N, C-alpha and C positions, 0 to 999 in steps of 0.2 A: 736222540741226536743222530743216530745212524739210519733211521727208517726213512727220513725225508729224501736223501740222495737216491735210495733204492726205488722209491715211488717215482721220482722224477725220471730215472733211467727207464722204468717200465713204461711210462707215458711216452717217452721219446721213441722207444722200441715199437710200440703200437702205431705211432704216427708214421714211423719209417716204413712199417709193413704195409700200411694203407697207401702210402705214396707209391711204393713199389708195385702193389697190386693195380692201382689205377694206371700206372705207366704200362704195365703188361697188357691191360685191356685196350688201352689206346694203341699200343703197338700192333696187337692182333687186328684191331679194326682197320688200321692203316694198311696192314698186309692184305687183308681181304679187298680193300678198295683198290689197291695197286694191282692186285691179281685180276681184277675185273676190268681194268682200263682197256679200251679197244673192243670190249664185248658189248653187244646190244642187249643181252639178256642177263637178268639177275636171278639167282636162285633164292630160295627161302632164307638161307643163312645170310646171303648178301643183303637181302632186304631188311632182315632183322638188325644187322650191323649198321646199315644206313639209317634206320629209324633211331637207333641208339646214338649214333654219332652226329646226326643232323642237328638236333637241338643244341648239342655242345658247340658245333661250328657256328650256329646262328648266334648263340650267346657270345662266342668269341668275336664274331664280326660286329655285333651291336656294341660290344664293349670297346672294340677298336675304334669304331665310328664315334662313340661317346668320348673316348679319350682324345681323339683328334679334334673334335668340336670343342671340348673343354680346353685343350691346349691352345687352339686358335683364339678362343675367347679370353683366356688368361693372358696370352701375349698382347692382345688388343687392350685389355685392361691395364696391363703393365705399361704399355706405351703411352696410353692416355694419362696414367698416373705420373709418368716421367714428364710428359708435356705440361701437365698441371703444376708439377713442382717447379719446372723452369719458368712457367708463367707467373706463379706466385713469387718466385725470387725476383723476376723482372719488375713486377708490380711493387714489391717491397722496396727495391732500390729506387724506383721512380717516386714512391711516396716519400722516402727519405730525402730525395733531391728537392721535392716540393716543400717539405718541412724546412729544409735548410734555406731555400729561397724565401719562404715566409718569415723565418727568423731574421734573415738579413734585411728584409723589407721593414720589419718592426723596428730593428735596431737603427736603420737609416731614418725612419720617421721620428724615433725618440731623439736621435742625435740632432736632426734638423730642428726639432722643437726647442731643444736646449740651446742650440747655437742662435736660433732666432731671438730667444729671450736675451741672450748675452749681447747680441747685436743691438737690440732695442735699448738695453742698459748702456752700452757703449756710446750710443748717440746722445745720451743725456749728460755725458761727461764733457768737461771743457779742456781736457788735456790729452796728450798722445797716449795711446795704449798699444800693447802687443798681446795678441791672442796666443794662448798656450794650452797644451793638453798635458795632463798628469801622466807620466810614464812609469813612475815608481813611488813607493811609499816606505817610510821608515817604520819597521815593525815595533820599535821601542815605544813603551807607554809613557816614558818620562821625557823623551826628546822627540816630539812629534813634528815631522817634516815630510814634505813630498818633493819629488823631482819632476821638473817640467821640461818640455822639449824645445825650449828657447833659451839662448844664452847671449853673450856679449855681441856676437855677430848680428843679432836681431835688435840690439839696442838695450838689452836688459842689463841693469847694473845693481850692485849690492845696495840694499836699502830701499829698493823700489817696493811700494805697497802692492799687494795682490788682492783682487776682489773677484766676485762674480755677480750675477744679477740679483742675488739674495743679500749681498752685503760684504763685509770685510772677511777675508780669508787668512791673511798673514802678511809676511814681509820677506823679500829675497835676502838671504844672508850668505850665499856662496854662488859664484858664477864661473862657468867655463865658456869657451867659444860657442858651444852648441846646446848646453844644458845649464840649468840653475837649480838650486835648492831653496825651497820656501819654508820658512819657519811658520807653522800654523799659529793662529792667535790663541788656541787652547793649550799651547805648550807652556810649561811652567816658567820658562825664561822670557815669555812674551809679556809686554806691557804697552797699553795704548791709552792715550788721553781721550776721554769720552765725556759726553754730556747726557744728563737726563733730559730728554727732548721736551718734556712738559715744563719742568721747573727750571731748566737751564743750569742746573747744579753740576759742577765739574767733579770728575773722579778719575781714578786709574783702573782700567780693566786689565785683569791678569788671568792667565790660564792656570789650571791646576792639574793638567795631564789627563783630565776626563773630558767629557763632552759638554762641560759647562764652564762659565767664567765666574770669577770673583770680582765684584765691584768694590773698590776700597776707597777710603778717605771721603766718605759721604757722612757729613756731620749728622748727629741725631736730631738736630734742629731743622734739617732740610726736609722739604716735602718730597716724599717718595712713596709710591704704592706699587703693589704687584700689578703687572700688566703695563707699567710704564716702559716706553721705548728708549733704548740707549743708542746714541749715534756718536760718530767721531767728532771730536772737538775742533780738529784742524790745527792744533798747536804744533809748532815745530816744522811745519811745511811738508810733512810726510803724507798723511792721509788728508784728503779734502774734507771740508766740514760737511756734516750731515749724512754721511754714509751709514746705512743701517749696520748695527752690531748685534743687537739682541733685545730681549724683553726681560724685565725683572720678574723672576719666578718665585723668589723667596726672600723674606726680610726677617733676619734674626735680631731682635732687640734685646740686648743684654743690659743688666743694671749698671754694669761698670763700663768705663771707657767712653771715649768721645764719639766714636764712629759706629755706624750700622755695619752689620755683616749682611751683605747682599749677594744673592746668587742670581746670575743672569743666564738665560737659555739662549744660545746663539741663534741668529736668524739664518745662518748657513748650516746646511745639513752636511757635516763633515764625513759622514759615511757614504755620501753619494757624490763627492767631488769628482769632477771630470774635466770640464773646460773652464779656464780662468782668463782673467785680464790682468796684465801687469801695467801699472800706471807709471809712465816714464816721468822723471823729474824734469821740469823745464830748465833749459840751459840759462846761463847768466844773461846772454843777450836777449833771450825771450822774456826773462823776468823784468829787465829794464824796459822793454817795449810795453809790457803789461802795466808797469808803474806809470809810464808816460801817458798811457791811455786813461 
């Protein structure tokens, strides 16, 4: 443990002596050179010193030139790297801007397509409608509702049916001047009079809080098959007759009881609701005019 420091000190001492010796030789050489400045003749000793010092000075000069060249090239490379970094940053920002523009363009195209379908569906209806957009959703699984950006100032009233181009969505149950709440048809408290389109058998469509309906009060003697379309019956004057509601997806035939247990898959994709139509109820004067016609 004690020999290692002694060996290191010995190596340092030898290195120091070599450095001192080299320094003395260089000093002597410089003294001889200085002493001969202004003289045109060199003695043998001077020539010997010059021969010894010349290669050293040449090496120093070449090293200095190499260092300067390397320094210049390094600075150029560094500047080029900085310029490339700035250019890459600018291109990345530009690419992000283009991607944002492309995304907005895609969104505009999708929105236009959706609104075009909604407008085409609106033109098939015989009553006044108000277009609305969903601005909020009820996160509850048992009380399914959405908030729309139209209220009483736009003619929306409690009880108005709500649809889109795919079919029945729900019914307005709360209204403020500029907003309204829509109870979705899949909510447990929702109930709609419907018909099996093929057999014209009437039943009550109820929500169960999931993304399906239950069709109730269909007698076992009624003709019903999977794939049958379910439409609004038009009773009560709320929903017009014949609006799409869904398709029979499952029939559970139990040995007991009078009615089938029927599951209906909605025609509306409740996970993609965005633009809606509120069907306004005709006023009393309008109803009389329709009856007179």
